[in-house]
mmCIF file of the C-alpha atoms, coordinates in Angstrom:
data_MODEL
# 
_entry.id   MODEL 
# 
loop_
_atom_site.group_PDB 
_atom_site.id 
_atom_site.type_symbol 
_atom_site.label_atom_id 
_atom_site.label_alt_id 
_atom_site.label_comp_id 
_atom_site.label_asym_id 
_atom_site.label_entity_id 
_atom_site.label_seq_id 
_atom_site.pdbx_PDB_ins_code 
_atom_site.Cartn_x 
_atom_site.Cartn_y 
_atom_site.Cartn_z 
_atom_site.occupancy 
_atom_site.B_iso_or_equiv 
_atom_site.pdbx_formal_charge 
_atom_site.auth_seq_id 
_atom_site.auth_comp_id 
_atom_site.auth_asym_id 
_atom_site.auth_atom_id 
_atom_site.pdbx_PDB_model_num 
ATOM 1   C CA . MET A 1 1   ? -14.441 3.980   -26.447 1.00 0.00 ? 1   MET A CA 1 
ATOM 2   C CA . PHE A 1 2   ? -15.640 0.552   -25.411 1.00 0.00 ? 2   PHE A CA 1 
ATOM 3   C CA . GLN A 1 3   ? -18.766 -0.677  -27.162 1.00 0.00 ? 3   GLN A CA 1 
ATOM 4   C CA . ASN A 1 4   ? -19.314 -3.894  -25.149 1.00 0.00 ? 4   ASN A CA 1 
ATOM 5   C CA . LYS A 1 5   ? -17.903 -6.185  -22.460 1.00 0.00 ? 5   LYS A CA 1 
ATOM 6   C CA . ASP A 1 6   ? -15.368 -7.803  -24.788 1.00 0.00 ? 6   ASP A CA 1 
ATOM 7   C CA . THR A 1 7   ? -11.837 -8.461  -23.597 1.00 0.00 ? 7   THR A CA 1 
ATOM 8   C CA . TYR A 1 8   ? -9.014  -6.420  -25.134 1.00 0.00 ? 8   TYR A CA 1 
ATOM 9   C CA . THR A 1 9   ? -5.266  -6.640  -24.673 1.00 0.00 ? 9   THR A CA 1 
ATOM 10  C CA . PHE A 1 10  ? -2.273  -4.402  -24.056 1.00 0.00 ? 10  PHE A CA 1 
ATOM 11  C CA . LEU A 1 11  ? 1.437   -5.090  -23.705 1.00 0.00 ? 11  LEU A CA 1 
ATOM 12  C CA . LEU A 1 12  ? 3.110   -4.967  -20.285 1.00 0.00 ? 12  LEU A CA 1 
ATOM 13  C CA . ASP A 1 13  ? 6.886   -5.269  -20.562 1.00 0.00 ? 13  ASP A CA 1 
ATOM 14  C CA . GLY A 1 14  ? 6.350   -7.241  -23.748 1.00 0.00 ? 14  GLY A CA 1 
ATOM 15  C CA . LYS A 1 15  ? 3.700   -9.577  -22.318 1.00 0.00 ? 15  LYS A CA 1 
ATOM 16  C CA . THR A 1 16  ? 0.142   -9.613  -23.606 1.00 0.00 ? 16  THR A CA 1 
ATOM 17  C CA . ILE A 1 17  ? -2.340  -8.675  -20.861 1.00 0.00 ? 17  ILE A CA 1 
ATOM 18  C CA . PRO A 1 18  ? -6.102  -9.088  -21.368 1.00 0.00 ? 18  PRO A CA 1 
ATOM 19  C CA . PHE A 1 19  ? -8.388  -6.470  -19.844 1.00 0.00 ? 19  PHE A CA 1 
ATOM 20  C CA . THR A 1 20  ? -11.997 -5.375  -19.688 1.00 0.00 ? 20  THR A CA 1 
ATOM 21  C CA . GLU A 1 21  ? -13.439 -1.881  -19.609 1.00 0.00 ? 21  GLU A CA 1 
ATOM 22  C CA . GLU A 1 22  ? -13.839 -1.930  -15.822 1.00 0.00 ? 22  GLU A CA 1 
ATOM 23  C CA . GLN A 1 23  ? -10.165 -2.588  -15.138 1.00 0.00 ? 23  GLN A CA 1 
ATOM 24  C CA . THR A 1 24  ? -7.211  -0.287  -14.654 1.00 0.00 ? 24  THR A CA 1 
ATOM 25  C CA . ILE A 1 25  ? -3.718  -1.245  -15.772 1.00 0.00 ? 25  ILE A CA 1 
ATOM 26  C CA . ILE A 1 26  ? -2.719  -2.635  -12.384 1.00 0.00 ? 26  ILE A CA 1 
ATOM 27  C CA . GLN A 1 27  ? -5.995  -4.529  -11.962 1.00 0.00 ? 27  GLN A CA 1 
ATOM 28  C CA . ALA A 1 28  ? -5.572  -6.218  -15.325 1.00 0.00 ? 28  ALA A CA 1 
ATOM 29  C CA . ALA A 1 29  ? -1.918  -6.953  -14.585 1.00 0.00 ? 29  ALA A CA 1 
ATOM 30  C CA . MET A 1 30  ? -2.711  -8.506  -11.204 1.00 0.00 ? 30  MET A CA 1 
ATOM 31  C CA . ALA A 1 31  ? -5.528  -10.586 -12.693 1.00 0.00 ? 31  ALA A CA 1 
ATOM 32  C CA . ALA A 1 32  ? -3.008  -11.902 -15.229 1.00 0.00 ? 32  ALA A CA 1 
ATOM 33  C CA . GLY A 1 33  ? -0.498  -12.731 -12.480 1.00 0.00 ? 33  GLY A CA 1 
ATOM 34  C CA . GLU A 1 34  ? 1.864   -9.873  -13.277 1.00 0.00 ? 34  GLU A CA 1 
ATOM 35  C CA . TYR A 1 35  ? 3.317   -7.759  -10.469 1.00 0.00 ? 35  TYR A CA 1 
ATOM 36  C CA . ILE A 1 36  ? 3.473   -3.969  -10.550 1.00 0.00 ? 36  ILE A CA 1 
ATOM 37  C CA . PRO A 1 37  ? 4.951   -2.529  -7.315  1.00 0.00 ? 37  PRO A CA 1 
ATOM 38  C CA . HIS A 1 38  ? 2.378   -0.636  -5.249  1.00 0.00 ? 38  HIS A CA 1 
ATOM 39  C CA . LEU A 1 39  ? 1.551   0.433   -1.690  1.00 0.00 ? 39  LEU A CA 1 
ATOM 40  C CA . CYS A 1 40  ? -1.640  2.508   -1.506  1.00 0.00 ? 40  CYS A CA 1 
ATOM 41  C CA . PHE A 1 41  ? -3.522  0.348   -4.010  1.00 0.00 ? 41  PHE A CA 1 
ATOM 42  C CA . ASN A 1 42  ? -5.926  -2.287  -2.685  1.00 0.00 ? 42  ASN A CA 1 
ATOM 43  C CA . PRO A 1 43  ? -8.294  -4.022  -5.123  1.00 0.00 ? 43  PRO A CA 1 
ATOM 44  C CA . GLU A 1 44  ? -11.117 -3.782  -2.588  1.00 0.00 ? 44  GLU A CA 1 
ATOM 45  C CA . PHE A 1 45  ? -11.165 0.012   -2.701  1.00 0.00 ? 45  PHE A CA 1 
ATOM 46  C CA . LYS A 1 46  ? -11.420 2.755   -5.269  1.00 0.00 ? 46  LYS A CA 1 
ATOM 47  C CA . PRO A 1 47  ? -7.897  3.696   -6.438  1.00 0.00 ? 47  PRO A CA 1 
ATOM 48  C CA . HIS A 1 48  ? -6.356  6.657   -4.670  1.00 0.00 ? 48  HIS A CA 1 
ATOM 49  C CA . GLY A 1 49  ? -3.096  7.243   -6.544  1.00 0.00 ? 49  GLY A CA 1 
ATOM 50  C CA . SER A 1 50  ? -1.253  8.719   -3.589  1.00 0.00 ? 50  SER A CA 1 
ATOM 51  C CA . CYS A 1 51  ? 2.000   6.774   -3.292  1.00 0.00 ? 51  CYS A CA 1 
ATOM 52  C CA . LYS A 1 52  ? 3.019   6.767   -6.995  1.00 0.00 ? 52  LYS A CA 1 
ATOM 53  C CA . ILE A 1 53  ? 4.966   3.535   -6.524  1.00 0.00 ? 53  ILE A CA 1 
ATOM 54  C CA . CYS A 1 54  ? 2.777   1.927   -9.200  1.00 0.00 ? 54  CYS A CA 1 
ATOM 55  C CA . THR A 1 55  ? 3.768   4.513   -11.825 1.00 0.00 ? 55  THR A CA 1 
ATOM 56  C CA . VAL A 1 56  ? 4.339   3.021   -15.272 1.00 0.00 ? 56  VAL A CA 1 
ATOM 57  C CA . SER A 1 57  ? 5.023   4.349   -18.754 1.00 0.00 ? 57  SER A CA 1 
ATOM 58  C CA . ALA A 1 58  ? 1.914   3.999   -20.921 1.00 0.00 ? 58  ALA A CA 1 
ATOM 59  C CA . ASN A 1 59  ? 2.582   4.761   -24.577 1.00 0.00 ? 59  ASN A CA 1 
ATOM 60  C CA . GLY A 1 60  ? 5.572   6.800   -23.452 1.00 0.00 ? 60  GLY A CA 1 
ATOM 61  C CA . ARG A 1 61  ? 3.744   8.812   -20.802 1.00 0.00 ? 61  ARG A CA 1 
ATOM 62  C CA . GLN A 1 62  ? 4.182   8.197   -17.081 1.00 0.00 ? 62  GLN A CA 1 
ATOM 63  C CA . THR A 1 63  ? 0.976   7.546   -15.152 1.00 0.00 ? 63  THR A CA 1 
ATOM 64  C CA . ALA A 1 64  ? -0.255  5.806   -12.004 1.00 0.00 ? 64  ALA A CA 1 
ATOM 65  C CA . SER A 1 65  ? -1.282  2.318   -13.073 1.00 0.00 ? 65  SER A CA 1 
ATOM 66  C CA . CYS A 1 66  ? -3.903  2.122   -10.319 1.00 0.00 ? 66  CYS A CA 1 
ATOM 67  C CA . THR A 1 67  ? -5.926  4.957   -11.852 1.00 0.00 ? 67  THR A CA 1 
ATOM 68  C CA . GLN A 1 68  ? -5.100  4.667   -15.548 1.00 0.00 ? 68  GLN A CA 1 
ATOM 69  C CA . GLN A 1 69  ? -7.378  2.572   -17.722 1.00 0.00 ? 69  GLN A CA 1 
ATOM 70  C CA . PRO A 1 70  ? -5.574  0.731   -20.512 1.00 0.00 ? 70  PRO A CA 1 
ATOM 71  C CA . GLN A 1 71  ? -6.369  0.995   -24.188 1.00 0.00 ? 71  GLN A CA 1 
ATOM 72  C CA . ALA A 1 72  ? -6.331  -1.764  -26.755 1.00 0.00 ? 72  ALA A CA 1 
ATOM 73  C CA . GLY A 1 73  ? -2.805  -2.142  -28.102 1.00 0.00 ? 73  GLY A CA 1 
ATOM 74  C CA . MET A 1 74  ? -1.293  0.158   -25.467 1.00 0.00 ? 74  MET A CA 1 
ATOM 75  C CA . VAL A 1 75  ? 2.396   -0.400  -24.730 1.00 0.00 ? 75  VAL A CA 1 
ATOM 76  C CA . VAL A 1 76  ? 3.053   -0.279  -20.989 1.00 0.00 ? 76  VAL A CA 1 
ATOM 77  C CA . GLU A 1 77  ? 6.493   -0.417  -19.407 1.00 0.00 ? 77  GLU A CA 1 
ATOM 78  C CA . SER A 1 78  ? 6.937   -1.078  -15.697 1.00 0.00 ? 78  SER A CA 1 
ATOM 79  C CA . ASN A 1 79  ? 10.134  -3.016  -15.121 1.00 0.00 ? 79  ASN A CA 1 
ATOM 80  C CA . THR A 1 80  ? 12.663  -0.567  -16.549 1.00 0.00 ? 80  THR A CA 1 
ATOM 81  C CA . PRO A 1 81  ? 15.807  0.912   -14.958 1.00 0.00 ? 81  PRO A CA 1 
ATOM 82  C CA . GLN A 1 82  ? 14.366  4.434   -15.064 1.00 0.00 ? 82  GLN A CA 1 
ATOM 83  C CA . ILE A 1 83  ? 10.996  3.596   -13.506 1.00 0.00 ? 83  ILE A CA 1 
ATOM 84  C CA . ASN A 1 84  ? 12.502  1.269   -10.905 1.00 0.00 ? 84  ASN A CA 1 
ATOM 85  C CA . GLY A 1 85  ? 15.036  3.971   -10.042 1.00 0.00 ? 85  GLY A CA 1 
ATOM 86  C CA . GLU A 1 86  ? 12.221  6.434   -9.434  1.00 0.00 ? 86  GLU A CA 1 
ATOM 87  C CA . ARG A 1 87  ? 10.375  3.868   -7.317  1.00 0.00 ? 87  ARG A CA 1 
ATOM 88  C CA . LEU A 1 88  ? 13.512  3.269   -5.291  1.00 0.00 ? 88  LEU A CA 1 
ATOM 89  C CA . ALA A 1 89  ? 13.861  6.993   -4.592  1.00 0.00 ? 89  ALA A CA 1 
ATOM 90  C CA . LEU A 1 90  ? 10.219  7.173   -3.473  1.00 0.00 ? 90  LEU A CA 1 
ATOM 91  C CA . LEU A 1 91  ? 10.707  4.197   -1.150  1.00 0.00 ? 91  LEU A CA 1 
ATOM 92  C CA . GLN A 1 92  ? 13.843  5.723   0.319   1.00 0.00 ? 92  GLN A CA 1 
ATOM 93  C CA . MET A 1 93  ? 11.971  8.946   1.004   1.00 0.00 ? 93  MET A CA 1 
ATOM 94  C CA . LEU A 1 94  ? 9.163   7.031   2.720   1.00 0.00 ? 94  LEU A CA 1 
ATOM 95  C CA . PHE A 1 95  ? 11.669  5.336   5.003   1.00 0.00 ? 95  PHE A CA 1 
ATOM 96  C CA . VAL A 1 96  ? 13.335  8.585   6.095   1.00 0.00 ? 96  VAL A CA 1 
ATOM 97  C CA . GLU A 1 97  ? 10.079  10.564  6.389   1.00 0.00 ? 97  GLU A CA 1 
ATOM 98  C CA . GLY A 1 98  ? 8.816   8.230   9.114   1.00 0.00 ? 98  GLY A CA 1 
ATOM 99  C CA . ASN A 1 99  ? 10.419  6.159   11.840  1.00 0.00 ? 99  ASN A CA 1 
ATOM 100 C CA . HIS A 1 100 ? 10.783  2.712   10.290  1.00 0.00 ? 100 HIS A CA 1 
ATOM 101 C CA . PHE A 1 101 ? 12.907  0.327   12.356  1.00 0.00 ? 101 PHE A CA 1 
ATOM 102 C CA . CYS A 1 102 ? 12.226  -3.020  10.717  1.00 0.00 ? 102 CYS A CA 1 
ATOM 103 C CA . PRO A 1 103 ? 14.143  -5.305  13.129  1.00 0.00 ? 103 PRO A CA 1 
ATOM 104 C CA . SER A 1 104 ? 11.944  -4.254  16.058  1.00 0.00 ? 104 SER A CA 1 
ATOM 105 C CA . CYS A 1 105 ? 8.634   -3.935  14.179  1.00 0.00 ? 105 CYS A CA 1 
ATOM 106 C CA . GLU A 1 106 ? 5.905   -6.513  14.763  1.00 0.00 ? 106 GLU A CA 1 
ATOM 107 C CA . LYS A 1 107 ? 4.937   -6.193  11.090  1.00 0.00 ? 107 LYS A CA 1 
ATOM 108 C CA . SER A 1 108 ? 8.366   -7.222  9.818   1.00 0.00 ? 108 SER A CA 1 
ATOM 109 C CA . GLY A 1 109 ? 7.956   -9.977  7.250   1.00 0.00 ? 109 GLY A CA 1 
ATOM 110 C CA . ASP A 1 110 ? 4.340   -8.990  6.623   1.00 0.00 ? 110 ASP A CA 1 
ATOM 111 C CA . CYS A 1 111 ? 5.040   -5.349  5.744   1.00 0.00 ? 111 CYS A CA 1 
ATOM 112 C CA . GLN A 1 112 ? 4.442   -4.270  2.165   1.00 0.00 ? 112 GLN A CA 1 
ATOM 113 C CA . LEU A 1 113 ? 6.806   -1.300  2.478   1.00 0.00 ? 113 LEU A CA 1 
ATOM 114 C CA . GLN A 1 114 ? 9.634   -3.524  3.649   1.00 0.00 ? 114 GLN A CA 1 
ATOM 115 C CA . ALA A 1 115 ? 8.879   -6.200  1.045   1.00 0.00 ? 115 ALA A CA 1 
ATOM 116 C CA . THR A 1 116 ? 8.691   -3.659  -1.774  1.00 0.00 ? 116 THR A CA 1 
ATOM 117 C CA . ALA A 1 117 ? 12.027  -2.200  -0.683  1.00 0.00 ? 117 ALA A CA 1 
ATOM 118 C CA . TYR A 1 118 ? 13.544  -5.687  -0.913  1.00 0.00 ? 118 TYR A CA 1 
ATOM 119 C CA . GLU A 1 119 ? 11.979  -6.100  -4.363  1.00 0.00 ? 119 GLU A CA 1 
ATOM 120 C CA . MET A 1 120 ? 13.598  -2.839  -5.500  1.00 0.00 ? 120 MET A CA 1 
ATOM 121 C CA . ASN A 1 121 ? 16.968  -3.946  -4.060  1.00 0.00 ? 121 ASN A CA 1 
ATOM 122 C CA . MET A 1 122 ? 17.014  -1.057  -1.602  1.00 0.00 ? 122 MET A CA 1 
ATOM 123 C CA . MET A 1 123 ? 20.245  -1.309  0.368   1.00 0.00 ? 123 MET A CA 1 
ATOM 124 C CA . SER A 1 124 ? 20.036  1.952   2.324   1.00 0.00 ? 124 SER A CA 1 
ATOM 125 C CA . SER A 1 125 ? 17.694  4.859   2.933   1.00 0.00 ? 125 SER A CA 1 
ATOM 126 C CA . HIS A 1 126 ? 20.194  7.188   1.184   1.00 0.00 ? 126 HIS A CA 1 
ATOM 127 C CA . PHE A 1 127 ? 18.596  10.427  2.468   1.00 0.00 ? 127 PHE A CA 1 
ATOM 128 C CA . ASP A 1 128 ? 18.926  11.991  5.920   1.00 0.00 ? 128 ASP A CA 1 
ATOM 129 C CA . HIS A 1 129 ? 16.283  10.787  8.362   1.00 0.00 ? 129 HIS A CA 1 
ATOM 130 C CA . PHE A 1 130 ? 13.652  13.240  9.560   1.00 0.00 ? 130 PHE A CA 1 
ATOM 131 C CA . PHE A 1 131 ? 13.090  11.453  12.908  1.00 0.00 ? 131 PHE A CA 1 
ATOM 132 C CA . PRO A 1 132 ? 9.604   12.988  13.348  1.00 0.00 ? 132 PRO A CA 1 
ATOM 133 C CA . ASP A 1 133 ? 8.101   13.172  16.816  1.00 0.00 ? 133 ASP A CA 1 
ATOM 134 C CA . ARG A 1 134 ? 5.015   10.997  16.423  1.00 0.00 ? 134 ARG A CA 1 
ATOM 135 C CA . PRO A 1 135 ? 2.859   9.455   19.141  1.00 0.00 ? 135 PRO A CA 1 
ATOM 136 C CA . VAL A 1 136 ? 1.996   5.853   19.974  1.00 0.00 ? 136 VAL A CA 1 
ATOM 137 C CA . ASP A 1 137 ? -1.615  5.365   21.040  1.00 0.00 ? 137 ASP A CA 1 
ATOM 138 C CA . ALA A 1 138 ? -2.093  2.333   23.317  1.00 0.00 ? 138 ALA A CA 1 
ATOM 139 C CA . SER A 1 139 ? -5.420  3.525   24.744  1.00 0.00 ? 139 SER A CA 1 
ATOM 140 C CA . HIS A 1 140 ? -7.598  0.938   22.993  1.00 0.00 ? 140 HIS A CA 1 
ATOM 141 C CA . PRO A 1 141 ? -7.967  -2.398  24.836  1.00 0.00 ? 141 PRO A CA 1 
ATOM 142 C CA . GLU A 1 142 ? -7.329  -4.486  21.710  1.00 0.00 ? 142 GLU A CA 1 
ATOM 143 C CA . TYR A 1 143 ? -5.319  -2.376  19.274  1.00 0.00 ? 143 TYR A CA 1 
ATOM 144 C CA . LEU A 1 144 ? -2.237  -0.157  19.308  1.00 0.00 ? 144 LEU A CA 1 
ATOM 145 C CA . LEU A 1 145 ? -1.540  2.686   16.885  1.00 0.00 ? 145 LEU A CA 1 
ATOM 146 C CA . ASP A 1 146 ? 2.065   3.466   16.039  1.00 0.00 ? 146 ASP A CA 1 
ATOM 147 C CA . PHE A 1 147 ? 1.888   6.618   13.917  1.00 0.00 ? 147 PHE A CA 1 
ATOM 148 C CA . ASN A 1 148 ? 5.668   6.465   13.376  1.00 0.00 ? 148 ASN A CA 1 
ATOM 149 C CA . ARG A 1 149 ? 5.127   3.892   10.636  1.00 0.00 ? 149 ARG A CA 1 
ATOM 150 C CA . CYS A 1 150 ? 2.357   5.649   8.710   1.00 0.00 ? 150 CYS A CA 1 
ATOM 151 C CA . ILE A 1 151 ? 2.997   6.131   4.972   1.00 0.00 ? 151 ILE A CA 1 
ATOM 152 C CA . LEU A 1 152 ? -0.240  8.110   4.393   1.00 0.00 ? 152 LEU A CA 1 
ATOM 153 C CA . CYS A 1 153 ? -1.741  5.505   2.063   1.00 0.00 ? 153 CYS A CA 1 
ATOM 154 C CA . SER A 1 154 ? -5.200  6.372   3.484   1.00 0.00 ? 154 SER A CA 1 
ATOM 155 C CA . LEU A 1 155 ? -6.378  2.743   3.296   1.00 0.00 ? 155 LEU A CA 1 
ATOM 156 C CA . CYS A 1 156 ? -7.584  2.822   6.914   1.00 0.00 ? 156 CYS A CA 1 
ATOM 157 C CA . VAL A 1 157 ? -9.363  6.116   6.225   1.00 0.00 ? 157 VAL A CA 1 
ATOM 158 C CA . ARG A 1 158 ? -11.178 4.685   3.216   1.00 0.00 ? 158 ARG A CA 1 
ATOM 159 C CA . ALA A 1 159 ? -11.984 1.391   4.939   1.00 0.00 ? 159 ALA A CA 1 
ATOM 160 C CA . SER A 1 160 ? -13.404 3.091   8.018   1.00 0.00 ? 160 SER A CA 1 
ATOM 161 C CA . SER A 1 161 ? -15.474 5.473   5.943   1.00 0.00 ? 161 SER A CA 1 
ATOM 162 C CA . ASP A 1 162 ? -16.563 3.391   2.964   1.00 0.00 ? 162 ASP A CA 1 
ATOM 163 C CA . VAL A 1 163 ? -16.889 -0.068  4.543   1.00 0.00 ? 163 VAL A CA 1 
ATOM 164 C CA . ASP A 1 164 ? -17.287 0.374   8.297   1.00 0.00 ? 164 ASP A CA 1 
ATOM 165 C CA . GLY A 1 165 ? -19.278 3.601   8.108   1.00 0.00 ? 165 GLY A CA 1 
ATOM 166 C CA . LYS A 1 166 ? -17.479 4.961   11.156  1.00 0.00 ? 166 LYS A CA 1 
ATOM 167 C CA . ASP A 1 167 ? -14.946 7.580   9.973   1.00 0.00 ? 167 ASP A CA 1 
ATOM 168 C CA . VAL A 1 168 ? -12.544 6.669   12.761  1.00 0.00 ? 168 VAL A CA 1 
ATOM 169 C CA . PHE A 1 169 ? -9.489  7.911   10.846  1.00 0.00 ? 169 PHE A CA 1 
ATOM 170 C CA . SER A 1 170 ? -8.682  10.865  8.634   1.00 0.00 ? 170 SER A CA 1 
ATOM 171 C CA . LEU A 1 171 ? -5.711  12.752  7.228   1.00 0.00 ? 171 LEU A CA 1 
ATOM 172 C CA . ALA A 1 172 ? -4.983  16.230  8.577   1.00 0.00 ? 172 ALA A CA 1 
ATOM 173 C CA . GLY A 1 173 ? -2.535  18.931  7.551   1.00 0.00 ? 173 GLY A CA 1 
ATOM 174 C CA . ARG A 1 174 ? -0.991  19.662  4.187   1.00 0.00 ? 174 ARG A CA 1 
ATOM 175 C CA . GLY A 1 175 ? 2.243   18.832  2.426   1.00 0.00 ? 175 GLY A CA 1 
ATOM 176 C CA . ILE A 1 176 ? 4.989   17.581  4.680   1.00 0.00 ? 176 ILE A CA 1 
ATOM 177 C CA . LYS A 1 177 ? 2.757   18.233  7.703   1.00 0.00 ? 177 LYS A CA 1 
ATOM 178 C CA . THR A 1 178 ? 0.100   15.754  6.543   1.00 0.00 ? 178 THR A CA 1 
ATOM 179 C CA . ARG A 1 179 ? -0.558  13.160  9.217   1.00 0.00 ? 179 ARG A CA 1 
ATOM 180 C CA . LEU A 1 180 ? -2.999  10.435  10.188  1.00 0.00 ? 180 LEU A CA 1 
ATOM 181 C CA . ILE A 1 181 ? -5.317  11.317  13.059  1.00 0.00 ? 181 ILE A CA 1 
ATOM 182 C CA . VAL A 1 182 ? -8.098  9.670   15.039  1.00 0.00 ? 182 VAL A CA 1 
ATOM 183 C CA . ASN A 1 183 ? -11.463 11.395  14.807  1.00 0.00 ? 183 ASN A CA 1 
ATOM 184 C CA . ALA A 1 184 ? -12.107 11.848  18.500  1.00 0.00 ? 184 ALA A CA 1 
ATOM 185 C CA . GLU A 1 185 ? -11.951 15.004  20.592  1.00 0.00 ? 185 GLU A CA 1 
ATOM 186 C CA . SER A 1 186 ? -9.219  13.374  22.672  1.00 0.00 ? 186 SER A CA 1 
ATOM 187 C CA . GLY A 1 187 ? -7.436  12.018  19.597  1.00 0.00 ? 187 GLY A CA 1 
ATOM 188 C CA . ARG A 1 188 ? -7.388  8.581   21.246  1.00 0.00 ? 188 ARG A CA 1 
ATOM 189 C CA . LEU A 1 189 ? -8.549  5.374   19.593  1.00 0.00 ? 189 LEU A CA 1 
ATOM 190 C CA . ALA A 1 190 ? -10.221 4.259   22.816  1.00 0.00 ? 190 ALA A CA 1 
ATOM 191 C CA . ASP A 1 191 ? -12.657 7.150   22.514  1.00 0.00 ? 191 ASP A CA 1 
ATOM 192 C CA . THR A 1 192 ? -14.039 5.897   19.182  1.00 0.00 ? 192 THR A CA 1 
ATOM 193 C CA . ASN A 1 193 ? -16.223 2.945   18.224  1.00 0.00 ? 193 ASN A CA 1 
ATOM 194 C CA . PHE A 1 194 ? -13.292 1.221   16.499  1.00 0.00 ? 194 PHE A CA 1 
ATOM 195 C CA . SER A 1 195 ? -13.471 -2.571  16.643  1.00 0.00 ? 195 SER A CA 1 
ATOM 196 C CA . GLY A 1 196 ? -11.335 -5.518  15.642  1.00 0.00 ? 196 GLY A CA 1 
ATOM 197 C CA . ASP A 1 197 ? -14.182 -6.545  13.362  1.00 0.00 ? 197 ASP A CA 1 
ATOM 198 C CA . ASP A 1 198 ? -13.756 -3.349  11.343  1.00 0.00 ? 198 ASP A CA 1 
ATOM 199 C CA . LYS A 1 199 ? -12.243 -3.551  7.885   1.00 0.00 ? 199 LYS A CA 1 
ATOM 200 C CA . ALA A 1 200 ? -9.980  -0.676  8.919   1.00 0.00 ? 200 ALA A CA 1 
ATOM 201 C CA . ALA A 1 201 ? -8.330  -2.958  11.465  1.00 0.00 ? 201 ALA A CA 1 
ATOM 202 C CA . HIS A 1 202 ? -6.921  -5.175  8.728   1.00 0.00 ? 202 HIS A CA 1 
ATOM 203 C CA . VAL A 1 203 ? -5.893  -3.048  5.727   1.00 0.00 ? 203 VAL A CA 1 
ATOM 204 C CA . CYS A 1 204 ? -2.754  -1.246  6.895   1.00 0.00 ? 204 CYS A CA 1 
ATOM 205 C CA . PRO A 1 205 ? 0.141   -2.275  4.615   1.00 0.00 ? 205 PRO A CA 1 
ATOM 206 C CA . VAL A 1 206 ? 2.704   -1.350  7.266   1.00 0.00 ? 206 VAL A CA 1 
ATOM 207 C CA . GLY A 1 207 ? 2.721   -1.534  11.066  1.00 0.00 ? 207 GLY A CA 1 
ATOM 208 C CA . VAL A 1 208 ? 0.482   1.324   12.193  1.00 0.00 ? 208 VAL A CA 1 
ATOM 209 C CA . ILE A 1 209 ? -2.572  -0.649  13.350  1.00 0.00 ? 209 ILE A CA 1 
ATOM 210 C CA . ILE A 1 210 ? -1.353  -3.532  15.510  1.00 0.00 ? 210 ILE A CA 1 
ATOM 211 C CA . LYS A 1 211 ? -3.454  -6.048  17.432  1.00 0.00 ? 211 LYS A CA 1 
ATOM 212 C CA . LYS A 1 212 ? -2.248  -6.337  21.011  1.00 0.00 ? 212 LYS A CA 1 
ATOM 213 C CA . ARG A 1 213 ? -0.973  -9.516  22.669  1.00 0.00 ? 213 ARG A CA 1 
ATOM 214 C CA . VAL A 1 214 ? -0.306  -11.405 19.438  1.00 0.00 ? 214 VAL A CA 1 
ATOM 215 C CA . GLY A 1 215 ? 2.992   -9.811  18.437  1.00 0.00 ? 215 GLY A CA 1 
ATOM 216 C CA . PHE A 1 216 ? 5.518   -12.277 17.001  1.00 0.00 ? 216 PHE A CA 1 
ATOM 217 C CA . ALA A 1 217 ? 3.052   -15.176 17.351  1.00 0.00 ? 217 ALA A CA 1 
ATOM 218 C CA . VAL A 1 218 ? 4.280   -16.135 13.878  1.00 0.00 ? 218 VAL A CA 1 
ATOM 219 C CA . PRO A 1 219 ? 8.086   -16.225 14.092  1.00 0.00 ? 219 PRO A CA 1 
ATOM 220 C CA . ILE A 1 220 ? 10.114  -13.975 11.828  1.00 0.00 ? 220 ILE A CA 1 
ATOM 221 C CA . GLY A 1 221 ? 11.294  -16.168 8.994   1.00 0.00 ? 221 GLY A CA 1 
ATOM 222 C CA . GLN A 1 222 ? 7.884   -17.794 8.594   1.00 0.00 ? 222 GLN A CA 1 
ATOM 223 C CA . ARG A 1 223 ? 5.879   -14.731 7.569   1.00 0.00 ? 223 ARG A CA 1 
ATOM 224 C CA . SER A 1 224 ? 4.252   -13.873 4.238   1.00 0.00 ? 224 SER A CA 1 
ATOM 225 C CA . PHE A 1 225 ? 7.185   -12.132 2.584   1.00 0.00 ? 225 PHE A CA 1 
ATOM 226 C CA . ASP A 1 226 ? 9.804   -14.275 4.319   1.00 0.00 ? 226 ASP A CA 1 
ATOM 227 C CA . GLU A 1 227 ? 8.535   -17.305 2.412   1.00 0.00 ? 227 GLU A CA 1 
ATOM 228 C CA . HIS A 1 228 ? 7.959   -15.583 -0.932  1.00 0.00 ? 228 HIS A CA 1 
ATOM 229 C CA . PRO A 1 229 ? 8.965   -12.148 -2.254  1.00 0.00 ? 229 PRO A CA 1 
ATOM 230 C CA . ILE A 1 230 ? 6.122   -9.699  -2.730  1.00 0.00 ? 230 ILE A CA 1 
ATOM 231 C CA . SER A 1 231 ? 6.253   -10.104 -6.513  1.00 0.00 ? 231 SER A CA 1 
ATOM 232 C CA . PHE A 1 232 ? 5.231   -13.756 -6.105  1.00 0.00 ? 232 PHE A CA 1 
ATOM 233 C CA . THR A 1 233 ? 2.739   -13.287 -3.276  1.00 0.00 ? 233 THR A CA 1 
ATOM 234 C CA . PRO A 1 234 ? -0.914  -12.713 -4.261  1.00 0.00 ? 234 PRO A CA 1 
ATOM 235 C CA . HIS A 1 235 ? -2.554  -9.661  -2.710  1.00 0.00 ? 235 HIS A CA 1 
ATOM 236 C CA . PRO A 1 236 ? -4.668  -10.799 0.293   1.00 0.00 ? 236 PRO A CA 1 
ATOM 237 C CA . ALA A 1 237 ? -7.808  -9.585  -1.471  1.00 0.00 ? 237 ALA A CA 1 
ATOM 238 C CA . LEU A 1 238 ? -7.055  -11.828 -4.466  1.00 0.00 ? 238 LEU A CA 1 
ATOM 239 C CA . LYS A 1 239 ? -6.019  -15.062 -2.730  1.00 0.00 ? 239 LYS A CA 1 
ATOM 240 C CA . ASP A 1 240 ? -9.515  -16.533 -2.789  1.00 0.00 ? 240 ASP A CA 1 
ATOM 241 C CA . ASN A 1 241 ? -10.295 -15.384 -6.338  1.00 0.00 ? 241 ASN A CA 1 
# 
């Protein structure tokens, strides 16, 4: 148990990482400039632990680094062949579960899923594609929703609920039938009070929530992860810290 606000340390792949009692493993790692692959984690929101990409070995036991608090002297392993192999398999499953066509996606180069796949040296999706029949909602005057790209990270759900106070989005269904929906009787974004000023409009790590009429304004090749790999790119929420 912590007795005060003192800083303690743990080892991450052999490197000493300082941490405080409020931090999880991934928060302490990011604050120290160390990258642990992740998708559903955003430092602005309470950890959700849904994607499992951030799984590490902590004292020999696998755990989600976004929810696990470190202990003084803990030995954490992240960059190992076994853990990276498991991450790769999870990424491959995400790609085949949805309809991800990177060359035609407006989010290409700014997409965390794509960038993380590059980081894990993903060369193919390996598994058979599901090709789900998912809608595209262009009803809103300013924003388009392409549900084909959703990875069920729930960041838009949490942002709309916890920050915007609107509950525009939610997850429905169970298991493989889980899907993102719009909380309107019509199911259309236009029939909600969603706004471009909402936090939910800016947290999607992939290409589900897209602002209209600005696609490809920044040329491919000059985007966030085109210039630097995701392991060397600070999370947007940490850039000003």
